[in-house]
C-alpha positions in Angstrom: -66.7 -71.9 -160.3 -65.3 -68.6 -158.9 -66.5 -65.0 -159.6 -63.4 -63.2 -158.4 -60.7 -65.8 -158.8 -59.3 -67.9 -161.6 -57.4 -71.2 -160.9 -55.2 -73.4 -163.1 -53.7 -76.7 -162.1 -50.7 -77.8 -164.0 -47.8 -80.0 -163.0 -49.3 -80.4 -159.5 -49.1 -76.6 -159.0 -52.4 -74.7 -158.5 -52.1 -71.1 -159.6 -54.7 -69.0 -157.8 -55.2 -65.6 -159.6 -57.2 -62.8 -157.9 -59.1 -61.6 -161.0 -60.4 -58.1 -160.5 -58.0 -56.1 -162.6 -60.5 -53.2 -163.0 -60.4 -52.9 -159.2 -56.7 -53.5 -158.9 -57.6 -56.9 -157.5 -58.8 -55.3 -154.3 -60.0 -57.7 -151.5 -63.7 -57.6 -150.7 -65.8 -60.1 -148.8 -66.5 -62.2 -151.9 -62.8 -62.4 -152.8 -61.9 -63.5 -149.2 -64.7 -66.1 -149.2 -63.6 -67.5 -152.6 -59.9 -67.4 -151.5 -60.9 -69.5 -148.5 -62.5 -72.1 -150.8 -59.4 -72.2 -153.1 -57.1 -72.7 -150.1 -59.4 -75.6 -148.9 -58.8 -77.1 -152.4 -55.1 -76.9 -151.8 -55.5 -78.8 -148.5 -57.8 -81.4 -149.8 -56.8 -82.2 -153.4 -54.0 -84.9 -153.5 -53.2 -83.8 -157.1 -52.1 -80.4 -155.7 -48.6 -80.4 -154.3 -48.2 -76.6 -154.0 -49.8 -73.3 -154.9 -49.0 -69.8 -156.2 -51.2 -66.8 -155.4 -50.9 -63.9 -157.8 -53.0 -61.1 -159.3 -54.5 -60.5 -162.7 -52.9 -58.0 -165.0 -49.6 -56.2 -164.9 -50.3 -53.4 -162.3 -51.4 -55.1 -159.1 -51.1 -58.2 -157.0 -53.7 -56.9 -154.6 -53.8 -53.1 -154.1 -55.6 -53.3 -150.8 -59.0 -53.9 -149.4 -62.2 -52.6 -151.0 -62.5 -49.4 -148.8 -66.1 -48.7 -149.8 -67.1 -51.7 -147.7 -65.6 -50.0 -144.5 -67.8 -46.9 -144.5 -70.7 -48.4 -142.6 -69.0 -50.9 -140.4 -69.4 -50.8 -136.6 -66.5 -51.7 -134.3 -68.1 -55.2 -133.8 -68.4 -55.7 -137.5 -64.8 -54.5 -137.9 -63.8 -57.1 -135.3 -65.6 -59.9 -137.2 -64.0 -58.8 -140.5 -60.6 -58.9 -139.0 -61.2 -62.3 -137.4 -62.3 -63.8 -140.8 -59.2 -62.4 -142.4 -57.0 -63.9 -139.7 -58.6 -67.3 -140.1 -58.1 -67.4 -143.9 -54.5 -66.1 -143.8 -53.6 -68.5 -141.0 -54.9 -71.3 -143.2 -52.5 -70.2 -145.9 -49.6 -69.8 -143.5 -50.2 -73.2 -141.8 -50.8 -75.1 -145.0 -48.6 -78.3 -145.1 -48.1 -77.7 -148.8 -46.0 -74.8 -150.0 -48.0 -71.7 -151.0 -45.9 -68.8 -152.4 -46.9 -65.3 -153.5 -46.0 -64.1 -157.0 -46.3 -60.4 -156.6 -46.9 -58.7 -160.0 -47.4 -55.1 -159.0 -48.9 -53.2 -156.0 -49.2 -55.2 -152.8 -50.7 -52.7 -150.4 -52.7 -53.1 -147.2 -54.5 -56.4 -147.3 -52.5 -57.3 -150.4 -49.2 -57.0 -148.5 -50.8 -59.0 -145.6 -51.9 -61.7 -148.1 -48.4 -61.9 -149.5 -46.8 -62.2 -146.1 -49.2 -65.0 -145.1 -47.6 -67.1 -147.9 -44.6 -69.2 -147.1 -42.3 -66.9 -149.1 -42.6 -64.2 -151.8 -41.3 -63.5 -155.3 -41.7 -60.0 -156.8 -41.6 -58.6 -160.3 -39.4 -55.5 -160.8 -42.5 -53.2 -160.8 -43.8 -54.5 -157.5 -44.5 -52.1 -154.6 -45.3 -52.9 -151.0 -46.8 -51.1 -148.1 -49.2 -50.9 -145.1 -50.8 -47.5 -145.6 -53.8 -48.1 -143.4 -52.9 -45.1 -141.2 -53.8 -42.8 -144.1 -57.4 -44.1 -143.6 -57.4 -43.9 -139.8 -56.9 -47.6 -139.6 -54.2 -50.2 -138.8 -53.5 -53.5 -140.6 -56.1 -56.0 -139.6 -55.3 -59.2 -141.3 -52.1 -60.0 -139.4 -49.9 -57.3 -140.9 -48.6 -55.8 -137.7 -47.4 -59.2 -136.6 -46.0 -60.7 -139.9 -44.3 -57.5 -141.1 -42.5 -57.2 -137.7 -41.5 -60.9 -137.9 -40.2 -60.6 -141.4 -38.3 -57.3 -141.4 -37.8 -56.4 -137.8 -39.6 -54.0 -135.4 -37.9 -50.8 -136.3 -38.4 -51.1 -140.1 -42.0 -52.4 -139.6 -42.9 -49.5 -137.4 -41.5 -47.0 -139.9 -43.5 -48.5 -142.7 -46.7 -48.8 -140.8 -46.5 -45.3 -139.2 -45.5 -43.4 -142.4 -47.6 -45.4 -144.8 -44.7 -45.3 -147.2 -44.2 -47.9 -150.0 -41.1 -50.1 -150.7 -40.1 -50.8 -154.3 -39.1 -54.3 -155.2 -35.4 -53.8 -154.7 -36.0 -52.3 -151.3 -38.3 -55.2 -150.4 -35.5 -57.6 -151.3 -32.9 -55.8 -149.3 -35.2 -55.5 -146.3 -36.0 -59.3 -146.4 -39.6 -59.0 -147.4 -39.2 -61.0 -150.6 -36.8 -63.8 -151.7 -36.4 -62.9 -155.3 -37.0 -60.0 -157.8 -37.3 -60.9 -161.5 -38.7 -59.2 -164.6 -42.5 -59.4 -164.8 -42.4 -62.0 -167.7 -40.2 -64.3 -165.6 -42.3 -64.1 -162.4 -44.5 -67.1 -162.8 -41.9 -69.3 -164.5 -39.5 -68.5 -161.6 -42.2 -69.4 -159.0 -43.0 -72.6 -160.8 -39.4 -73.6 -161.1 -38.8 -73.2 -157.4 -41.9 -75.2 -156.6 -40.9 -78.0 -159.0 -37.6 -78.2 -157.1 -39.5 -78.5 -153.9 -41.7 -81.2 -155.4 -38.7 -83.4 -155.8 -38.1 -83.4 -152.1 -39.9 -85.5 -149.5 -43.4 -84.1 -149.0 -43.8 -85.1 -145.3 -40.4 -83.5 -144.6 -41.5 -80.3 -146.4 -44.6 -80.1 -144.2 -42.6 -80.6 -141.1 -40.1 -77.9 -142.1 -43.1 -75.5 -142.4 -44.4 -76.5 -139.0 -41.1 -76.1 -137.3 -40.4 -72.7 -138.9 -43.8 -71.5 -137.6 -43.0 -72.8 -134.1 -39.9 -70.6 -134.0 -42.1 -67.6 -134.0 -44.9 -68.9 -131.7 -44.3 -67.7 -128.1 -46.6 -70.5 -126.9 -44.6 -73.3 -128.5 -41.1 -74.6 -127.7 -39.7 -74.6 -131.3 -36.7 -76.7 -130.3 -38.9 -79.3 -128.8 -41.1 -79.2 -131.9 -38.0 -79.8 -134.0 -36.9 -82.8 -132.0 -40.4 -84.4 -132.2 -40.8 -83.8 -135.9 -37.3 -85.0 -136.6 -38.1 -88.2 -134.7 -41.4 -88.6 -136.6 -39.5 -88.7 -139.9 -38.0 -92.1 -138.9 -41.4 -93.7 -139.1 -41.8 -92.7 -142.8 -41.1 -94.6 -146.0 -39.8 -91.4 -147.4 -36.8 -91.4 -145.1 -36.0 -95.0 -146.0 -36.2 -94.1 -149.7 -34.1 -90.9 -149.3 -31.4 -92.7 -147.3 -31.2 -95.6 -149.7 -31.1 -93.3 -152.7 -28.3 -91.4 -151.1 -26.3 -94.5 -150.5 -27.0 -95.9 -153.9 -26.2 -92.5 -155.6 -29.5 -92.2 -157.3 -32.4 -89.8 -157.4 -34.9 -90.5 -154.6 -38.6 -91.2 -155.5 -40.6 -89.9 -152.7 -44.2 -91.0 -152.2 -45.2 -88.8 -149.3 -45.6 -91.9 -147.0 
């Protein structure tokens, strides 16, 4: 189905692997188009409860964009390229189902931006992160200036983006860029374990948590008001009735997403 991706659905988790190991899984226009289709599948397939985005091989998650594609672009074409990237990464960020990044090596430039668009990030011990676009006379164009600043703070984000330096996995953990660092062999099992834990919770509540967390960072939305409305909406769901009854009856809840 895909030329640049491989996908595997198991236990309601869709693993999306960017599969260009000979190119360090670099993003080009075909990868971005196919990634958009894979994300559409996450939205539309009821058998998919969550997704993991990772890279093929043991060296790179995504080592950046395919720079050869930039050499002939006009400013207008650059704008269109950035807009397309923003749309795709916002689709990932706003997905009502959890999408997490399993970063198995270099996550640079567009690769770091892709990882940051996911709801949270796990890294292998060999992972490295950076936004080195200034080395090319560029700036991050797929939301990196915004998400990096939100995740690690303005001062640290500016340092990384202006120096083009890389963070290793332990630094990324201490700076708040990733949630967990594990040995490479444990990366996907750890990601799947976390998602299985999330699957046991109420799906509608999970989607509302995602929505409210995003509202906290959106200057055009009152996050507190969003929380009140989403909290109230939970009372119209069968999941809340099931969760409350299960708590009272001291049993495991069986949520249906209704």
